[in-house]
PQR file of N, CA, C, O and H, with PARSE charges and radii, in Angstrom:
ATOM      1  N   MET A   1      80.547 -41.145 -13.718 -0.4000 1.5000
ATOM      2  CA  MET A   1      79.529 -40.280 -14.574 -0.0000 2.0000
ATOM      3  C   MET A   1      79.189 -39.117 -14.085  0.5500 1.7000
ATOM      4  O   MET A   1      78.685 -38.985 -12.970 -0.5500 1.4000
ATOM      5  N   THR A   2      79.449 -38.124 -14.924 -0.4000 1.5000
ATOM      6  CA  THR A   2      79.136 -36.726 -14.414 -0.0000 2.0000
ATOM      7  C   THR A   2      77.748 -36.353 -14.902  0.5500 1.7000
ATOM      8  O   THR A   2      77.338 -36.733 -15.999 -0.5500 1.4000
ATOM      9  H   THR A   2      79.858 -38.232 -15.830  0.4000 1.0000
ATOM     10  N   GLU A   3      76.988 -35.561 -14.025 -0.4000 1.5000
ATOM     11  CA  GLU A   3      75.675 -35.156 -14.236 -0.0000 2.0000
ATOM     12  C   GLU A   3      75.616 -33.578 -14.541  0.5500 1.7000
ATOM     13  O   GLU A   3      75.976 -32.753 -13.701 -0.5500 1.4000
ATOM     14  H   GLU A   3      77.322 -35.252 -13.134  0.4000 1.0000
ATOM     15  N   GLU A   4      75.109 -33.210 -15.875 -0.4000 1.5000
ATOM     16  CA  GLU A   4      75.027 -31.958 -16.273 -0.0000 2.0000
ATOM     17  C   GLU A   4      73.664 -31.470 -15.760  0.5500 1.7000
ATOM     18  O   GLU A   4      72.655 -32.174 -15.739 -0.5500 1.4000
ATOM     19  H   GLU A   4      74.817 -33.880 -16.557  0.4000 1.0000
ATOM     20  N   THR A   5      73.731 -30.270 -15.372 -0.4000 1.5000
ATOM     21  CA  THR A   5      72.309 -29.535 -14.947 -0.0000 2.0000
ATOM     22  C   THR A   5      72.059 -28.518 -16.141  0.5500 1.7000
ATOM     23  O   THR A   5      72.960 -27.860 -16.663 -0.5500 1.4000
ATOM     24  H   THR A   5      74.551 -29.698 -15.389  0.4000 1.0000
ATOM     25  N   VAL A   6      70.807 -28.475 -16.484 -0.4000 1.5000
ATOM     26  CA  VAL A   6      70.298 -27.682 -17.455 -0.0000 2.0000
ATOM     27  C   VAL A   6      69.300 -26.652 -16.828  0.5500 1.7000
ATOM     28  O   VAL A   6      68.414 -27.017 -16.056 -0.5500 1.4000
ATOM     29  H   VAL A   6      70.076 -29.010 -16.060  0.4000 1.0000
ATOM     30  N   SER A   7      69.474 -25.427 -17.174 -0.4000 1.5000
ATOM     31  CA  SER A   7      68.374 -24.473 -16.605 -0.0000 2.0000
ATOM     32  C   SER A   7      67.122 -24.712 -17.320  0.5500 1.7000
ATOM     33  O   SER A   7      67.074 -25.273 -18.415 -0.5500 1.4000
ATOM     34  H   SER A   7      70.195 -25.130 -17.801  0.4000 1.0000
ATOM     35  N   GLU A   8      65.991 -24.223 -16.598 -0.4000 1.5000
ATOM     36  CA  GLU A   8      64.738 -24.168 -17.229 -0.0000 2.0000
ATOM     37  C   GLU A   8      64.639 -23.467 -18.441  0.5500 1.7000
ATOM     38  O   GLU A   8      63.855 -23.866 -19.302 -0.5500 1.4000
ATOM     39  H   GLU A   8      66.030 -23.768 -15.708  0.4000 1.0000
ATOM     40  N   GLN A   9      65.362 -22.433 -18.624 -0.4000 1.5000
ATOM     41  CA  GLN A   9      65.244 -21.611 -19.862 -0.0000 2.0000
ATOM     42  C   GLN A   9      65.938 -22.356 -20.995  0.5500 1.7000
ATOM     43  O   GLN A   9      65.434 -22.395 -22.117 -0.5500 1.4000
ATOM     44  H   GLN A   9      65.999 -22.109 -17.924  0.4000 1.0000
ATOM     45  N   GLU A  10      67.120 -22.959 -20.698 -0.4000 1.5000
ATOM     46  CA  GLU A  10      67.864 -23.788 -21.715 -0.0000 2.0000
ATOM     47  C   GLU A  10      66.931 -24.883 -22.225  0.5500 1.7000
ATOM     48  O   GLU A  10      66.702 -25.052 -23.422 -0.5500 1.4000
ATOM     49  H   GLU A  10      67.530 -22.927 -19.786  0.4000 1.0000
ATOM     50  N   LEU A  11      66.461 -25.541 -21.343 -0.4000 1.5000
ATOM     51  CA  LEU A  11      65.429 -26.606 -21.626 -0.0000 2.0000
ATOM     52  C   LEU A  11      64.213 -26.197 -22.548  0.5500 1.7000
ATOM     53  O   LEU A  11      63.773 -26.878 -23.474 -0.5500 1.4000
ATOM     54  H   LEU A  11      66.647 -25.403 -20.370  0.4000 1.0000
ATOM     55  N   ALA A  12      63.789 -25.075 -22.168 -0.4000 1.5000
ATOM     56  CA  ALA A  12      62.530 -24.462 -22.877 -0.0000 2.0000
ATOM     57  C   ALA A  12      63.014 -23.925 -24.293  0.5500 1.7000
ATOM     58  O   ALA A  12      62.196 -23.917 -25.213 -0.5500 1.4000
ATOM     59  H   ALA A  12      64.146 -24.522 -21.415  0.4000 1.0000
ATOM     60  N   VAL A  13      64.267 -23.494 -24.496 -0.4000 1.5000
ATOM     61  CA  VAL A  13      64.702 -23.217 -25.831 -0.0000 2.0000
ATOM     62  C   VAL A  13      65.019 -24.317 -26.632  0.5500 1.7000
ATOM     63  O   VAL A  13      64.829 -24.307 -27.848 -0.5500 1.4000
ATOM     64  H   VAL A  13      64.931 -23.501 -23.749  0.4000 1.0000
ATOM     65  N   ALA A  14      65.556 -25.398 -25.939 -0.4000 1.5000
ATOM     66  CA  ALA A  14      65.864 -26.578 -26.762 -0.0000 2.0000
ATOM     67  C   ALA A  14      64.508 -27.226 -27.322  0.5500 1.7000
ATOM     68  O   ALA A  14      64.359 -27.652 -28.468 -0.5500 1.4000
ATOM     69  H   ALA A  14      65.711 -25.407 -24.951  0.4000 1.0000
ATOM     70  N   TRP A  15      63.553 -27.222 -26.309 -0.4000 1.5000
ATOM     71  CA  TRP A  15      62.235 -27.905 -26.707 -0.0000 2.0000
ATOM     72  C   TRP A  15      61.419 -27.005 -27.798  0.5500 1.7000
ATOM     73  O   TRP A  15      60.762 -27.547 -28.686 -0.5500 1.4000
ATOM     74  H   TRP A  15      63.673 -26.877 -25.379  0.4000 1.0000
ATOM     75  N   MET A  16      61.509 -25.643 -27.666 -0.4000 1.5000
ATOM     76  CA  MET A  16      60.911 -25.002 -28.673 -0.0000 2.0000
ATOM     77  C   MET A  16      61.694 -25.137 -30.107  0.5500 1.7000
ATOM     78  O   MET A  16      61.044 -25.284 -31.142 -0.5500 1.4000
ATOM     79  H   MET A  16      62.043 -25.202 -26.944  0.4000 1.0000
ATOM     80  N   THR A  17      63.040 -25.083 -30.111 -0.4000 1.5000
ATOM     81  CA  THR A  17      63.721 -25.320 -31.280 -0.0000 2.0000
ATOM     82  C   THR A  17      63.349 -26.832 -31.913  0.5500 1.7000
ATOM     83  O   THR A  17      63.170 -26.949 -33.125 -0.5500 1.4000
ATOM     84  H   THR A  17      63.568 -24.964 -29.270  0.4000 1.0000
ATOM     85  N   ALA A  18      63.259 -27.833 -31.123 -0.4000 1.5000
ATOM     86  CA  ALA A  18      62.915 -29.068 -31.581 -0.0000 2.0000
ATOM     87  C   ALA A  18      61.592 -29.244 -32.107  0.5500 1.7000
ATOM     88  O   ALA A  18      61.392 -29.967 -33.083 -0.5500 1.4000
ATOM     89  H   ALA A  18      63.405 -27.738 -30.138  0.4000 1.0000
ATOM     90  N   TYR A  19      60.637 -28.594 -31.487 -0.4000 1.5000
ATOM     91  CA  TYR A  19      59.187 -28.543 -31.836 -0.0000 2.0000
ATOM     92  C   TYR A  19      59.084 -27.784 -33.271  0.5500 1.7000
ATOM     93  O   TYR A  19      58.520 -28.274 -34.250 -0.5500 1.4000
ATOM     94  H   TYR A  19      60.800 -28.007 -30.694  0.4000 1.0000
ATOM     95  N   THR A  20      59.632 -26.681 -33.246 -0.4000 1.5000
ATOM     96  CA  THR A  20      59.553 -25.799 -34.514 -0.0000 2.0000
ATOM     97  C   THR A  20      60.194 -26.514 -35.650  0.5500 1.7000
ATOM     98  O   THR A  20      59.674 -26.542 -36.766 -0.5500 1.4000
ATOM     99  H   THR A  20      60.090 -26.284 -32.451  0.4000 1.0000
ATOM    100  N   GLU A  21      61.325 -27.091 -35.364 -0.4000 1.5000
ATOM    101  CA  GLU A  21      62.142 -27.890 -36.460 -0.0000 2.0000
ATOM    102  C   GLU A  21      61.210 -28.936 -37.142  0.5500 1.7000
ATOM    103  O   GLU A  21      61.095 -29.122 -38.354 -0.5500 1.4000
ATOM    104  H   GLU A  21      61.747 -27.067 -34.457  0.4000 1.0000
ATOM    105  N   SER A  22      60.508 -29.641 -36.043 -0.4000 1.5000
ATOM    106  CA  SER A  22      59.594 -30.759 -36.412 -0.0000 2.0000
ATOM    107  C   SER A  22      58.550 -30.239 -37.384  0.5500 1.7000
ATOM    108  O   SER A  22      58.284 -30.780 -38.457 -0.5500 1.4000
ATOM    109  H   SER A  22      60.601 -29.491 -35.059  0.4000 1.0000
ATOM    110  N   LEU A  23      57.965 -29.103 -36.892 -0.4000 1.5000
ATOM    111  CA  LEU A  23      56.765 -28.677 -37.823 -0.0000 2.0000
ATOM    112  C   LEU A  23      57.213 -28.220 -39.014  0.5500 1.7000
ATOM    113  O   LEU A  23      56.416 -28.269 -39.951 -0.5500 1.4000
ATOM    114  H   LEU A  23      58.180 -28.663 -36.020  0.4000 1.0000
ATOM    115  N   ALA A  24      58.615 -27.661 -39.259 -0.4000 1.5000
ATOM    116  CA  ALA A  24      58.927 -27.188 -40.434 -0.0000 2.0000
ATOM    117  C   ALA A  24      59.552 -28.295 -41.167  0.5500 1.7000
ATOM    118  O   ALA A  24      60.237 -28.049 -42.160 -0.5500 1.4000
ATOM    119  H   ALA A  24      59.263 -27.622 -38.497  0.4000 1.0000
ATOM    120  N   GLN A  25      59.355 -29.588 -40.721 -0.4000 1.5000
ATOM    121  CA  GLN A  25      59.892 -30.716 -41.605 -0.0000 2.0000
ATOM    122  C   GLN A  25      61.328 -30.844 -41.627  0.5500 1.7000
ATOM    123  O   GLN A  25      61.880 -31.488 -42.520 -0.5500 1.4000
ATOM    124  H   GLN A  25      58.798 -29.788 -39.914  0.4000 1.0000
ATOM    125  N   GLN A  26      62.003 -30.247 -40.660 -0.4000 1.5000
ATOM    126  CA  GLN A  26      63.403 -30.235 -40.711 -0.0000 2.0000
ATOM    127  C   GLN A  26      64.066 -31.438 -39.866  0.5500 1.7000
ATOM    128  O   GLN A  26      65.273 -31.663 -39.782 -0.5500 1.4000
ATOM    129  H   GLN A  26      61.555 -29.724 -39.935  0.4000 1.0000
ATOM    130  N   ARG A  27      63.021 -32.162 -39.259 -0.4000 1.5000
ATOM    131  CA  ARG A  27      63.505 -33.275 -38.415 -0.0000 2.0000
ATOM    132  C   ARG A  27      62.483 -34.363 -38.981  0.5500 1.7000
ATOM    133  O   ARG A  27      61.521 -34.662 -38.274 -0.5500 1.4000
ATOM    134  H   ARG A  27      62.040 -31.979 -39.327  0.4000 1.0000
ATOM    135  N   ARG A  28      62.639 -34.926 -40.147 -0.4000 1.5000
ATOM    136  CA  ARG A  28      61.901 -35.789 -40.832 -0.0000 2.0000
ATOM    137  C   ARG A  28      61.504 -37.126 -40.038  0.5500 1.7000
ATOM    138  O   ARG A  28      60.390 -37.644 -40.112 -0.5500 1.4000
ATOM    139  H   ARG A  28      63.421 -34.682 -40.722  0.4000 1.0000
ATOM    140  N   GLU A  29      62.466 -37.564 -39.344 -0.4000 1.5000
ATOM    141  CA  GLU A  29      62.264 -38.772 -38.601 -0.0000 2.0000
ATOM    142  C   GLU A  29      61.102 -38.721 -37.552  0.5500 1.7000
ATOM    143  O   GLU A  29      60.451 -39.733 -37.289 -0.5500 1.4000
ATOM    144  H   GLU A  29      63.371 -37.143 -39.284  0.4000 1.0000
ATOM    145  N   ILE A  30      60.854 -37.464 -36.939 -0.4000 1.5000
ATOM    146  CA  ILE A  30      59.959 -37.271 -36.148 -0.0000 2.0000
ATOM    147  C   ILE A  30      58.796 -36.261 -36.417  0.5500 1.7000
ATOM    148  O   ILE A  30      57.985 -35.941 -35.548 -0.5500 1.4000
ATOM    149  H   ILE A  30      61.382 -36.642 -37.152  0.4000 1.0000
ATOM    150  N   ALA A  31      58.787 -35.745 -37.814 -0.4000 1.5000
ATOM    151  CA  ALA A  31      57.895 -34.835 -38.174 -0.0000 2.0000
ATOM    152  C   ALA A  31      56.580 -35.327 -38.480  0.5500 1.7000
ATOM    153  O   ALA A  31      56.433 -36.402 -39.062 -0.5500 1.4000
ATOM    154  H   ALA A  31      59.446 -36.005 -38.520  0.4000 1.0000
ATOM    155  N   PRO A  32      55.460 -34.489 -38.066 -0.5600 1.5000
ATOM    156  CA  PRO A  32      54.074 -34.965 -38.355  0.2800 2.0000
ATOM    157  C   PRO A  32      53.915 -34.819 -39.782  0.5500 1.7000
ATOM    158  O   PRO A  32      54.243 -33.820 -40.423 -0.5500 1.4000
ATOM    159  N   ILE A  33      53.294 -36.073 -40.333 -0.4000 1.5000
ATOM    160  CA  ILE A  33      53.143 -36.328 -41.709 -0.0000 2.0000
ATOM    161  C   ILE A  33      51.539 -36.032 -41.852  0.5500 1.7000
ATOM    162  O   ILE A  33      50.726 -36.358 -40.987 -0.5500 1.4000
ATOM    163  H   ILE A  33      53.029 -36.885 -39.813  0.4000 1.0000
ATOM    164  N   ASP A  34      51.209 -35.366 -43.071 -0.4000 1.5000
ATOM    165  CA  ASP A  34      49.725 -35.145 -43.373 -0.0000 2.0000
ATOM    166  C   ASP A  34      48.946 -34.355 -42.277  0.5500 1.7000
ATOM    167  O   ASP A  34      47.776 -34.589 -41.974 -0.5500 1.4000
ATOM    168  H   ASP A  34      51.870 -35.101 -43.773  0.4000 1.0000
ATOM    169  N   GLU A  35      49.732 -33.394 -41.720 -0.4000 1.5000
ATOM    170  CA  GLU A  35      49.142 -32.527 -40.843 -0.0000 2.0000
ATOM    171  C   GLU A  35      49.266 -31.080 -41.246  0.5500 1.7000
ATOM    172  O   GLU A  35      50.220 -30.781 -41.964 -0.5500 1.4000
ATOM    173  H   GLU A  35      50.682 -33.204 -41.966  0.4000 1.0000
ATOM    174  N   PRO A  36      48.475 -30.210 -40.897 -0.5600 1.5000
ATOM    175  CA  PRO A  36      48.581 -28.748 -41.246  0.2800 2.0000
ATOM    176  C   PRO A  36      49.833 -27.976 -40.572  0.5500 1.7000
ATOM    177  O   PRO A  36      49.622 -27.041 -39.800 -0.5500 1.4000
ATOM    178  N   CYS A  37      50.980 -28.347 -40.851 -0.4000 1.5000
ATOM    179  CA  CYS A  37      52.107 -27.996 -40.321 -0.0000 2.0000
ATOM    180  C   CYS A  37      52.344 -26.578 -40.487  0.5500 1.7000
ATOM    181  O   CYS A  37      52.728 -25.878 -39.551 -0.5500 1.4000
ATOM    182  H   CYS A  37      51.151 -29.106 -41.479  0.4000 1.0000
ATOM    183  N   TYR A  38      52.102 -26.084 -41.789 -0.4000 1.5000
ATOM    184  CA  TYR A  38      52.413 -24.620 -42.191 -0.0000 2.0000
ATOM    185  C   TYR A  38      51.486 -23.785 -41.411  0.5500 1.7000
ATOM    186  O   TYR A  38      51.858 -22.714 -40.931 -0.5500 1.4000
ATOM    187  H   TYR A  38      51.791 -26.653 -42.549  0.4000 1.0000
ATOM    188  N   GLN A  39      50.208 -24.272 -41.258 -0.4000 1.5000
ATOM    189  CA  GLN A  39      49.091 -23.510 -40.395 -0.0000 2.0000
ATOM    190  C   GLN A  39      49.726 -23.320 -39.049  0.5500 1.7000
ATOM    191  O   GLN A  39      49.905 -22.200 -38.572 -0.5500 1.4000
ATOM    192  H   GLN A  39      49.906 -25.142 -41.647  0.4000 1.0000
ATOM    193  N   TRP A  40      50.049 -24.385 -38.471 -0.4000 1.5000
ATOM    194  CA  TRP A  40      50.591 -24.493 -37.042 -0.0000 2.0000
ATOM    195  C   TRP A  40      51.667 -23.498 -37.008  0.5500 1.7000
ATOM    196  O   TRP A  40      51.650 -22.718 -36.056 -0.5500 1.4000
ATOM    197  H   TRP A  40      49.904 -25.296 -38.858  0.4000 1.0000
ATOM    198  N   LEU A  41      52.640 -23.383 -37.915 -0.4000 1.5000
ATOM    199  CA  LEU A  41      53.751 -22.497 -37.715 -0.0000 2.0000
ATOM    200  C   LEU A  41      53.306 -21.133 -37.849  0.5500 1.7000
ATOM    201  O   LEU A  41      53.876 -20.247 -37.212 -0.5500 1.4000
ATOM    202  H   LEU A  41      52.655 -24.016 -38.689  0.4000 1.0000
ATOM    203  N   LEU A  42      52.305 -20.873 -38.646 -0.4000 1.5000
ATOM    204  CA  LEU A  42      51.753 -19.410 -38.673 -0.0000 2.0000
ATOM    205  C   LEU A  42      51.217 -19.055 -37.274  0.5500 1.7000
ATOM    206  O   LEU A  42      51.553 -18.046 -36.653 -0.5500 1.4000
ATOM    207  H   LEU A  42      51.841 -21.593 -39.164  0.4000 1.0000
ATOM    208  N   THR A  43      50.346 -19.991 -36.840 -0.4000 1.5000
ATOM    209  CA  THR A  43      49.897 -19.793 -35.452 -0.0000 2.0000
ATOM    210  C   THR A  43      50.917 -19.526 -34.290  0.5500 1.7000
ATOM    211  O   THR A  43      50.796 -18.670 -33.414 -0.5500 1.4000
ATOM    212  H   THR A  43      50.073 -20.810 -37.344  0.4000 1.0000
ATOM    213  N   LEU A  44      51.931 -20.407 -34.445 -0.4000 1.5000
ATOM    214  CA  LEU A  44      52.927 -20.270 -33.481 -0.0000 2.0000
ATOM    215  C   LEU A  44      53.620 -18.947 -33.571  0.5500 1.7000
ATOM    216  O   LEU A  44      53.949 -18.312 -32.569 -0.5500 1.4000
ATOM    217  H   LEU A  44      52.030 -21.103 -35.156  0.4000 1.0000
ATOM    218  N   LYS A  45      53.813 -18.586 -34.683 -0.4000 1.5000
ATOM    219  CA  LYS A  45      54.453 -17.177 -34.951 -0.0000 2.0000
ATOM    220  C   LYS A  45      53.629 -16.095 -34.469  0.5500 1.7000
ATOM    221  O   LYS A  45      54.117 -15.176 -33.811 -0.5500 1.4000
ATOM    222  H   LYS A  45      53.545 -19.101 -35.497  0.4000 1.0000
ATOM    223  N   GLU A  46      52.378 -16.161 -34.769 -0.4000 1.5000
ATOM    224  CA  GLU A  46      51.349 -15.055 -34.083 -0.0000 2.0000
ATOM    225  C   GLU A  46      51.354 -14.979 -32.507  0.5500 1.7000
ATOM    226  O   GLU A  46      51.239 -13.962 -31.822 -0.5500 1.4000
ATOM    227  H   GLU A  46      51.983 -16.908 -35.303  0.4000 1.0000
ATOM    228  N   ILE A  47      51.515 -16.288 -32.083 -0.4000 1.5000
ATOM    229  CA  ILE A  47      51.546 -16.378 -30.511 -0.0000 2.0000
ATOM    230  C   ILE A  47      52.821 -15.762 -30.034  0.5500 1.7000
ATOM    231  O   ILE A  47      52.809 -14.958 -29.102 -0.5500 1.4000
ATOM    232  H   ILE A  47      51.608 -17.114 -32.639  0.4000 1.0000
ATOM    233  N   LEU A  48      53.888 -16.102 -30.624 -0.4000 1.5000
ATOM    234  CA  LEU A  48      55.219 -15.657 -30.170 -0.0000 2.0000
ATOM    235  C   LEU A  48      55.504 -14.028 -30.490  0.5500 1.7000
ATOM    236  O   LEU A  48      56.408 -13.426 -29.912 -0.5500 1.4000
ATOM    237  H   LEU A  48      53.898 -16.756 -31.382  0.4000 1.0000
ATOM    238  N   THR A  49      54.780 -13.502 -31.306 -0.4000 1.5000
ATOM    239  CA  THR A  49      55.070 -12.218 -31.733 -0.0000 2.0000
ATOM    240  C   THR A  49      53.848 -11.202 -31.221  0.5500 1.7000
ATOM    241  O   THR A  49      53.975  -9.995 -31.424 -0.5500 1.4000
ATOM    242  H   THR A  49      54.045 -13.991 -31.776  0.4000 1.0000
ATOM    243  N   GLU A  50      52.836 -11.646 -30.652 -0.4000 1.5000
ATOM    244  CA  GLU A  50      51.788 -10.873 -30.297 -0.0000 2.0000
ATOM    245  C   GLU A  50      52.439  -9.944 -29.075  0.5500 1.7000
ATOM    246  O   GLU A  50      53.506 -10.229 -28.532 -0.5500 1.4000
ATOM    247  H   GLU A  50      52.733 -12.626 -30.487  0.4000 1.0000
ATOM    248  N   ASP A  51      51.677  -8.862 -28.753 -0.4000 1.5000
ATOM    249  CA  ASP A  51      52.177  -7.951 -27.657 -0.0000 2.0000
ATOM    250  C   ASP A  51      51.652  -8.571 -26.520  0.5500 1.7000
ATOM    251  O   ASP A  51      50.471  -8.917 -26.504 -0.5500 1.4000
ATOM    252  H   ASP A  51      50.810  -8.630 -29.195  0.4000 1.0000
ATOM    253  N   LEU A  52      52.514  -8.779 -25.413 -0.4000 1.5000
ATOM    254  CA  LEU A  52      52.250  -9.322 -24.327 -0.0000 2.0000
ATOM    255  C   LEU A  52      51.990  -8.077 -23.236  0.5500 1.7000
ATOM    256  O   LEU A  52      52.625  -7.025 -23.317 -0.5500 1.4000
ATOM    257  H   LEU A  52      53.474  -8.498 -25.426  0.4000 1.0000
ATOM    258  N   PRO A  53      51.084  -8.298 -22.311 -0.5600 1.5000
ATOM    259  CA  PRO A  53      50.922  -7.176 -21.386  0.2800 2.0000
ATOM    260  C   PRO A  53      52.126  -7.065 -20.446  0.5500 1.7000
ATOM    261  O   PRO A  53      52.818  -8.043 -20.163 -0.5500 1.4000
ATOM    262  N   ASP A  54      52.330  -5.923 -20.009 -0.4000 1.5000
ATOM    263  CA  ASP A  54      53.506  -5.541 -19.022 -0.0000 2.0000
ATOM    264  C   ASP A  54      53.349  -6.525 -17.796  0.5500 1.7000
ATOM    265  O   ASP A  54      52.231  -6.826 -17.379 -0.5500 1.4000
ATOM    266  H   ASP A  54      51.768  -5.129 -20.239  0.4000 1.0000
ATOM    267  N   THR A  55      54.307  -6.927 -17.335 -0.4000 1.5000
ATOM    268  CA  THR A  55      54.468  -7.797 -16.248 -0.0000 2.0000
ATOM    269  C   THR A  55      55.223  -6.910 -15.187  0.5500 1.7000
ATOM    270  O   THR A  55      56.127  -6.140 -15.510 -0.5500 1.4000
ATOM    271  H   THR A  55      55.215  -6.682 -17.675  0.4000 1.0000
ATOM    272  N   PRO A  56      54.800  -7.071 -13.956 -0.5600 1.5000
ATOM    273  CA  PRO A  56      55.560  -6.222 -12.956  0.2800 2.0000
ATOM    274  C   PRO A  56      56.843  -7.058 -12.602  0.5500 1.7000
ATOM    275  O   PRO A  56      56.883  -8.288 -12.583 -0.5500 1.4000
ATOM    276  N   LYS A  57      57.921  -6.179 -12.314 -0.4000 1.5000
ATOM    277  CA  LYS A  57      59.185  -6.699 -12.075 -0.0000 2.0000
ATOM    278  C   LYS A  57      59.246  -6.980 -10.547  0.5500 1.7000
ATOM    279  O   LYS A  57      58.836  -6.172  -9.714 -0.5500 1.4000
ATOM    280  H   LYS A  57      57.888  -5.180 -12.330  0.4000 1.0000
ATOM    281  N   ALA A  58      59.787  -8.181 -10.245 -0.4000 1.5000
ATOM    282  CA  ALA A  58      59.839  -8.478  -8.829 -0.0000 2.0000
ATOM    283  C   ALA A  58      61.106  -7.955  -8.197  0.5500 1.7000
ATOM    284  O   ALA A  58      61.311  -8.123  -6.995 -0.5500 1.4000
ATOM    285  H   ALA A  58      60.120  -8.837 -10.922  0.4000 1.0000
TER
END
């Protein structure tokens, strides 16, 4: 049995994709039913597109 390693960034991207697809009702088997999904998607968009403060480079 081989073990694959996944970077933290790859895991974050996969999680965000699954979460967004669930809210967008593209993963019907796990999508939230009777919830304000469209509003949640709008809020998520606002969060992801807001201007973030400059961060110092290490």
